[in-house]
Structure formats: C-alpha cells, structure tokens
Phi, psi and omega in degrees: 000129177261181185298318180297320179292322178296317178299316179298316179297315179298318180298317179294313185292322184261004182053052178244165170284163179296326179294318178294318179296321178296318178296320179296315179295316178299321178295318178297311181298320178296317180298317178295314181299312182295317181297315179294321179297330179274001178092007180270177177242153174240120181241125176245102187306129181089329181268306179156186180224147176253134179209167180249127174251156178254133177256125182290157175294148181205169178260137177236178180231130176290117184294336181281316185255340181083002180285150179281135182236137177276124178257122185290156174295152181210155173262131186239123175287139180226153176238131175244117181292148177274172184299316182298320179293316178300315180296320180295320181289322182274001174073000000 
C-alpha cells in the first residue's frame, strides 16, 4: 500500500474527503518526525512505538578496494510493533 492508497482507505473508513484524510496523515507523519527529531518517543498502545536508537561509530571496509573506512555514528529511527499488531498479523 502506498501513500495515495492509504489516504483513500482512511477517507473511506473515517468518512472523510481525500483532502481531509491527506491532511490528517500528513499531520500524523509530521508529529512523529518532529517528536523523534527532538529525541522523544511516540507510543500508540496496541499498535507500536516509534523511537530513536543511536548507532556507534565503527570501521567498515570498502568491498571494491578493501580499504578501511570510518563510518560515523548515527541516530536511527525504529519501530517496535505492539502485541495487538503482532497478533493481527500472525492471525
């Protein structure tokens, strides 16, 4: 499912126009993005949680040349599914 299909599905389920559903989805995505960028977590009970993990700096190897490359530390957004979502997927 892509973003347009998700907007269409949301509009049908919530009896909204596609424009309203698109604004709602954009607001949700913005809220998650801003919260994670500020170092916070977003938890939706039963669905899952979005959080930021830190990946330490490490050394890697260029597969073409074999030279050692320094890989910088990074913050990585992660999603952990909740029990209800896991149960729904696993039937």
